[in-house]
C-alpha positions, 0 to 999 in steps of 0.5 A: 500500500505504501509503495502504491501511495508513493508511486501515485504521488510521484506520478501526480508530480510529473506533469507539474515538472513537465510544464515548468517553463524553460529558463530564459537568459537575456543580456542587459546593457546597463548605464551608469556603472562607473565604479567597483561598487556599481556591479554589486548594486546592479546584481542585488537589484536583479536578484531581488526580482522573483524568478531570477536564478543567475546574474553575471555582471560584466563591468568592462562591457557594462552588461548583465547576463540574467537567467530567469523563469519566464513564468515569474519574470519578464525582461521589463521586470529586469530593466525596471529593477535596474532603473529603480536602483539608478542604473537604466538598462535595455535588453540587447538584441 
């Protein structure tokens, strides 16, 4: 009986995992990054967006590579977060 219950629970969980969105990655061009502390502020602002799983800042290129769950966040949420922190950004095409 216990094995049947465990199997049923696992079987019920499969469709949820199957429909989960594939993570999406975008690169943002970030303005106003002029000092060594700026990338830390930009990274923290992006990590505060629900659904963001990874943030990589390139200070030399003034960019941020962001991986996120498209069911929880949109690129506009990311650019709004950086702008709110004082660093306007746009999505690279």
